[in-house]
C-alpha positions in Angstrom: -0.2 0.2 -0.1 1.3 3.1 -1.2 1.9 6.5 1.1 -2.3 8.2 1.4 -0.6 12.0 0.8 -2.1 14.2 -2.2 -1.3 14.2 -5.3 0.4 18.1 -6.2 -0.3 19.1 -10.5 -1.5 19.0 -13.2 0.0 15.5 -14.2 -1.8 14.2 -10.8 -5.7 15.2 -12.1 -5.0 14.5 -15.8 -3.3 11.0 -15.0 -5.8 10.3 -13.1 -8.6 11.0 -15.6 -7.2 10.8 -18.8 -10.6 13.2 -19.6 -12.3 9.9 -18.5 -15.8 10.6 -17.6 -16.3 8.0 -15.8 -15.1 7.7 -11.8 -12.0 5.2 -12.0 -10.3 3.4 -8.9 -7.6 3.9 -7.3 -8.0 7.6 -6.0 -4.6 9.0 -7.1 -1.2 8.7 -5.7 -2.7 5.6 -4.4 -2.7 1.4 -4.6 -5.3 0.3 -2.4 -6.6 -2.6 -4.1 -10.7 -2.4 -5.1 -12.5 -3.5 -1.8 -14.8 -6.6 -2.8 -18.7 -5.8 -3.1 -19.2 -8.1 -0.4 -17.3 -6.3 1.5 -18.4 -2.9 1.0 -22.2 -4.0 1.3 -21.6 -6.5 4.5 -21.2 -3.8 7.4 -23.4 -1.7 4.9 -25.6 0.8 7.1 -28.8 2.7 5.4 -30.1 5.8 8.0 -32.5 8.5 7.1 -31.7 11.9 9.0 -34.7 14.2 9.7 -34.0 18.0 8.6 -34.7 21.0 10.9 -36.3 22.8 8.2 -36.8 22.0 3.8 -33.6 22.4 2.1 -32.9 21.2 -1.4 -36.4 20.0 -1.3 -35.6 17.5 0.7 -36.9 17.2 4.9 -34.7 14.1 5.6 -31.5 13.1 4.2 -31.1 9.3 3.5 -27.3 7.9 3.3 -25.4 5.0 3.4 -23.0 4.2 6.0 -19.8 2.4 4.9 -17.3 0.4 7.1 -13.5 0.0 6.3 -10.1 -0.7 7.5 -9.4 3.5 7.9 -13.2 4.2 9.3 -16.4 4.7 8.7 -17.5 6.7 5.3 -20.8 8.0 3.7 -22.4 6.8 0.0 -25.5 9.8 -0.7 -26.0 10.2 -4.2 -28.8 12.0 -4.5 -31.7 10.1 -5.4 -31.7 11.5 -9.9 -28.4 11.3 -10.0 -27.3 8.2 -12.4 -25.4 4.9 -11.8 -22.7 6.9 -13.4 -22.7 9.6 -11.1 -23.6 7.5 -8.1 -20.6 5.5 -8.8 -17.7 9.4 -8.6 -19.5 9.4 -5.1 -18.7 5.5 -4.0 -15.3 6.3 -5.4 -14.8 9.3 -2.7 -17.1 6.7 0.1 -14.4 3.4 -1.1 -11.4 6.1 -0.6 -12.3 7.1 2.9 -13.0 4.1 4.1 -10.7 1.6 3.0 -7.3 4.6 2.2 -8.0 6.8 4.5 -7.7 11.1 4.2 -4.5 12.3 2.7 -2.1 14.1 5.8 -3.5 17.1 7.3 -1.6 20.4 7.1 -3.8 23.0 9.1 -5.6 22.0 12.9 -9.0 23.3 12.3 -11.1 25.4 9.1 -13.0 27.7 9.4 -16.8 27.6 7.9 -20.1 29.7 7.0 -23.3 29.1 8.1 -25.5 28.2 5.6 -29.0 30.0 5.8 -32.2 27.7 3.8 -34.5 29.9 1.7 -36.6 31.2 5.3 -38.3 33.6 6.2 -36.2 36.7 7.9 -37.5 36.5 11.6 -35.9 32.7 11.8 -32.8 33.7 10.4 -31.3 35.0 13.4 -31.3 31.4 15.3 -30.0 29.2 12.2 -26.9 31.9 12.3 -26.6 31.6 15.9 -26.3 27.6 15.2 -22.8 28.0 14.1 -21.1 29.9 16.9 -18.4 32.4 15.6 -18.9 32.2 12.2 -18.2 35.4 10.6 -19.8 34.7 7.2 -22.8 33.3 6.1 -24.2 31.0 2.7 -27.9 32.1 2.3 -29.9 29.8 -0.4 -31.3 32.3 -2.7 -33.3 31.4 -6.2 -36.2 29.1 -4.3 -36.9 26.9 -7.0 -41.3 27.1 -6.8 -41.6 30.2 -5.6 -42.5 32.8 -8.7 -40.3 34.9 -9.2 -40.8 38.3 -8.4 -41.7 37.3 -5.1 -38.8 34.9 -4.9 -36.3 37.6 -5.6 -37.9 40.1 -2.8 -38.1 37.5 -0.5 -34.1 36.6 -1.2 -33.7 40.8 -1.0 -35.8 40.5 2.7 -34.0 37.0 3.8 -29.7 38.4 2.7 -30.7 41.9 4.9 -31.6 39.3 7.8 -28.6 37.9 7.4 -26.2 40.9 7.6 -27.8 42.3 10.6 -27.8 38.9 12.1 -23.4 38.6 11.4 -23.2 42.3 12.6 -20.3 44.6 11.1 -18.2 43.3 9.2 -20.0 39.9 8.2 -19.6 38.4 4.7 -22.6 37.3 2.9 -22.3 35.2 0.0 -25.5 33.6 -2.2 -26.2 30.0 -3.7 -28.8 30.4 -6.6 -27.8 26.1 -7.6 -28.2 27.5 -11.1 -32.2 29.5 -10.1 -31.3 32.2 -11.8 -30.6 33.3 -15.8 -27.8 36.0 -16.6 -30.5 38.8 -16.9 -32.0 38.3 -13.3 -29.1 37.7 -12.0 -27.8 40.7 -12.5 -30.1 42.7 -11.4 -31.3 40.7 -8.4 -27.5 41.1 -7.3 -27.2 44.5 -8.3 -30.4 45.0 -5.2 -28.4 42.8 -2.9 -25.3 44.8 -3.5 -26.7 47.3 -2.6 -27.4 47.1 0.5 -23.9 46.4 0.7 -20.7 43.4 -0.9 -21.0 40.4 -1.1 -18.3 37.8 -0.9 -19.4 35.8 -4.1 -22.9 34.6 -5.8 -22.4 31.3 -6.5 -23.7 28.9 -9.1 -26.0 32.0 -10.1 -26.7 30.1 -13.9 -27.1 26.9 -14.9 -24.1 26.5 -17.7 -21.0 28.1 -18.0 -22.4 29.8 -21.0 -24.7 31.7 -18.4 -22.0 32.6 -16.6 -19.9 34.2 -19.3 -23.2 36.2 -20.0 -23.0 37.7 -16.3 -19.9 38.5 -15.9 -20.2 40.8 -19.0 -23.1 42.0 -17.7 -21.9 42.6 -13.9 -18.8 43.9 -15.5 -21.2 46.6 -17.4 -23.3 48.2 -14.4 -20.0 48.2 -12.5 -20.9 45.7 -9.5 -18.2 44.4 -7.8 -19.4 40.8 -7.8 -17.3 37.3 -8.1 -18.9 35.0 -9.4 -17.9 31.2 -8.3 -18.7 27.9 -9.6 -20.2 24.9 -8.1 -22.7 22.9 -9.9 -20.8 23.5 -13.5 -17.5 21.7 -11.7 -19.6 19.0 -9.4 -21.6 17.7 -12.2 -19.6 18.3 -15.6 -17.9 16.1 -17.4 -15.4 18.8 -18.0 -14.3 20.5 -14.7 -11.9 23.2 -15.6 -14.4 24.0 -18.6 -15.6 27.2 -16.6 -12.4 28.5 -14.9 -11.2 28.0 -18.6 -14.5 30.1 -20.2 -13.6 32.6 -17.5 -16.5 32.2 -16.2 -15.9 32.0 -12.3 -13.5 33.5 -9.3 -14.0 31.0 -6.8 -14.5 27.2 -7.2 -16.6 25.7 -5.2 -16.0 22.3 -4.3 -17.1 18.8 -2.6 -15.8 15.3 -2.2 -17.9 13.2 -3.2 -18.9 14.1 -6.8 -15.0 14.5 -7.2 -14.1 11.6 -6.6 -12.7 11.6 -2.7 -10.0 14.2 -1.0 -7.2 13.4 -3.5 -9.0 14.2 -6.7 -10.2 17.0 -5.0 -7.0 18.0 -3.9 -5.6 17.6 -7.5 -8.1 19.8 -8.9 -8.0 22.4 -6.3 -4.2 22.0 -7.2 -4.9 23.2 -10.8 -7.0 25.6 -10.4 -4.4 27.5 -8.0 -1.3 27.4 -10.2 -2.6 27.3 -13.2 -6.1 29.4 -13.5 -5.7 31.5 -10.3 -8.3 30.3 -8.9 -8.9 29.4 -5.0 -11.1 27.0 -3.6 -13.7 26.5 -1.3 -14.6 23.1 0.2 -18.2 22.4 1.2 -20.9 19.9 1.1 -23.4 17.7 -0.1 -25.7 18.0 3.0 -24.3 15.3 4.9 -24.4 13.8 8.1 -21.6 14.2 10.3 -19.9 11.4 8.6 -19.4 13.0 5.8 -19.2 16.5 6.7 -15.7 15.1 8.5 -14.3 14.1 5.1 -14.7 17.4 4.0 -12.7 18.5 6.6 -10.1 16.1 6.1 -10.0 17.5 2.6 -10.3 21.4 3.5 -7.4 20.1 6.4 -4.7 19.2 3.4 -5.0 22.1 1.0 -2.2 24.2 1.3 -4.1 27.1 0.8 -7.6 28.0 2.0 -8.2 32.0 1.4 -12.7 31.4 2.3 -14.8 29.6 4.9 -15.8 26.4 3.6 -19.3 25.0 3.9 -19.5 22.2 6.5 -21.2 23.9 9.1 -24.1 22.1 8.0 -24.5 19.7 10.3 -26.7 22.4 11.8 -29.3 22.2 9.7 -29.9 18.3 10.8 -32.1 17.2 13.6 -30.8 14.3 14.4 -27.2 12.8 13.4 -25.2 9.0 12.8 -22.4 10.6 15.7 -21.7 13.1 18.1 -22.2 16.6 15.8 -19.2 18.4 14.9 -18.9 21.4 17.0 -18.1 24.7 15.8 -15.9 26.8 18.1 -14.6 30.2 17.0 -16.1 29.8 13.6 -14.1 27.0 12.7 -14.2 22.9 13.1 -11.7 21.4 14.8 -9.6 18.4 12.8 -8.6 15.7 15.2 -12.1 16.3 16.5 -14.0 15.7 13.9 -12.2 12.4 13.1 -13.0 11.7 16.3 -16.4 12.1 16.7 -17.0 10.0 13.7 -14.4 7.3 14.1 -16.9 4.8 16.1 -20.5 5.3 15.2 -22.9 4.1 18.4 -24.6 1.3 17.4 -27.7 2.8 19.3 -27.8 6.2 17.4 -27.7 4.5 14.2 -30.7 2.7 15.4 -32.3 5.4 15.8 -32.4 6.5 11.8 -32.0 3.3 10.9 -34.5 3.1 6.8 -37.1 0.9 6.9 -36.3 -2.3 5.2 -37.8 -1.5 2.0 -35.5 2.0 1.8 -32.7 -0.1 2.8 -32.9 -2.8 0.3 -33.3 0.0 -2.9 -30.1 1.7 -1.7 -28.2 -1.6 -0.9 -29.4 -2.7 -4.7 -28.3 1.0 -5.6 -25.3 0.5 -4.3 -24.6 -2.4 -6.2 -25.1 -1.1 -9.4 -23.0 1.4 -8.5 -20.0 -0.5 -7.4 -20.0 -2.7 -10.9 -20.1 0.4 -12.7 -16.8 1.2 -10.7 -15.3 -1.7 -10.9 -16.1 -1.9 -14.9 -14.4 1.6 -16.0 -11.4 0.4 -13.4 -10.7 -2.4 -15.0 -11.3 -1.0 -18.6 -9.0 2.0 -17.7 -12.6 4.8 -18.4 -15.3 4.5 -20.2 -17.9 6.8 -22.2 -19.2 7.5 -19.1 -22.4 10.3 -18.2 -21.7 13.6 -19.0 -22.7 14.6 -15.8 -20.4 12.5 -14.9 -19.1 14.2 -11.0 
């Protein structure tokens, strides 16, 4: 077994992916054999964790917890993701459980509060659940809401977040691709009139829309940086958005990039070749998935922004002792310890119904077979949205 160190440079990312859209084992810089399907399924636990409030249209987060020689890991691709995309998430989980994390270079990771699409009066309590955080990410462009109403509610919500953070607080907004370029420019102008925006995350759905928006912002004299999320994690080529000059910041998540080492390799290319800083964010994970994100962020040589890894505060229950934010940061050692040995009682409390568990185990088997086939053949066509 090779030492589980982080790869560096464009060569690490390119050599591993080779331009493929399919997840391929092993993770870059390692030579651990692909775990057998029976070993992966052997101790798998399917859980359903309730949320405090609706988020991404969900009231609960379903996940599969896997246990390997390096500890527990989480596999939780969203229901709409196909097997190709789910295989990337499985690659990340198997790396965490069978290889282990890369070496950290910092003891703590600064984090932001995440504010769902709530009424202004509910905002202060959400921000307070992340003690010491000086940055908040605010969800905007809520799907299913009439646009004019949604835009007005967004302006009010962001104002409430600014008030909750107090002077010097940093605000970023996340539209999840829900705006057209014209609408994005209009709403961002209204939000910037309140005060600075750290950045707008994925304001438009595609790269062309982001390029259009950046031109509109420049023409209006608005200094609002644009961050890319879905245009990286759900793209066959995650570097296309920065090559197009469409992003100032890259938001990276461990699961869709195939694990911590894939994330670190891509982050190095973004930093060195494009001058684009990264933010590590969660995928609405349980504490097990969040701990993997914390360890990935802790291994980054540069970390200029708070990371979106305090989303455990959105959960009404959890599979482990919650990751505790202290002075706006998560301690790496504490996050690792909190998720090292999961309590059977906690797991039983959020265990999925038998039919739900069976469906997830069947899906896991399909993703494993997809990963095994791609790894044997050195890749494959994969889906256009492989990450």
